[in-house]
C-alpha positions as CSV (number, residue, x, y, z in Angstrom):
1,M,41.4,228.6,168.4
2,A,43.2,225.5,169.7
3,A,41.1,223.3,167.3
4,F,42.1,225.7,164.4
5,L,45.8,225.1,165.5
6,L,45.5,221.5,165.6
7,W,43.9,221.4,162.3
8,I,46.5,223.5,160.8
9,I,49.3,221.3,162.0
10,L,47.2,218.2,160.8
11,F,47.1,220.0,157.3
12,I,50.9,220.4,157.4
13,L,51.6,217.0,158.3
14,C,49.0,215.4,156.1
15,W,46.7,217.4,154.0
16,P,44.7,214.8,152.7
17,L,43.6,213.7,156.2
18,A,43.0,217.3,157.2
19,I,40.7,217.7,154.2
20,L,38.8,214.8,154.9
21,A,38.3,216.0,158.6
22,L,37.2,219.2,157.5
23,V,34.2,217.7,155.0
24,A,33.3,214.8,157.7
25,Y,33.1,217.4,160.6
26,P,29.5,218.7,159.7
27,F,28.2,214.9,159.1
28,V,29.8,214.1,162.6
29,W,28.1,217.0,164.2
30,L,24.8,216.1,162.6
31,I,25.0,212.5,163.9
32,S,25.8,213.8,167.6
33,L,23.0,215.9,167.6
34,P,20.4,213.7,168.8
35,F,22.6,212.4,171.6
36,R,23.2,215.9,172.8
37,L,19.3,216.5,172.7
38,I,18.8,213.4,174.8
39,G,21.5,214.4,177.3
40,I,20.0,218.0,177.7
41,T,16.4,216.2,178.1
42,L,17.8,213.7,180.7
43,H,19.7,216.4,182.8
44,G,16.3,218.3,183.2
45,V,14.6,215.2,184.2
46,F,17.0,214.2,186.8
47,G,16.9,217.8,187.9
48,L,13.2,217.6,188.4
49,L,13.3,214.1,190.1
50,S,16.0,215.8,192.4
51,A,13.9,218.9,193.0
52,I,10.7,216.8,193.7
53,L,12.6,214.1,196.0
54,L,14.4,216.9,197.9
55,L,11.1,219.0,198.5
56,P,10.1,217.5,201.7
57,V,13.5,218.2,203.4
58,R,13.7,221.8,202.2
59,L,10.3,222.2,203.6
60,L,10.9,220.9,207.0
61,R,14.1,222.7,207.3
62,G,12.2,226.0,207.3
63,P,13.2,229.3,206.3
64,S,17.0,229.7,206.0
65,A,18.8,233.0,207.4
66,V,20.5,234.2,204.2
């Protein structure tokens, strides 16, 4: 909702720039998509490495009283 309100303000102040932003947004989204996928993948890999490295500590700690 905030992005829409900012776009309305931009449209009132400078409508050609607002139309350009509206047209360019899908292209920017498509260009940023691979970087998002890489970020999701790296987050998963680091989570897996953390779980593997911390497994001995969790095993030595024993069952915890929940």
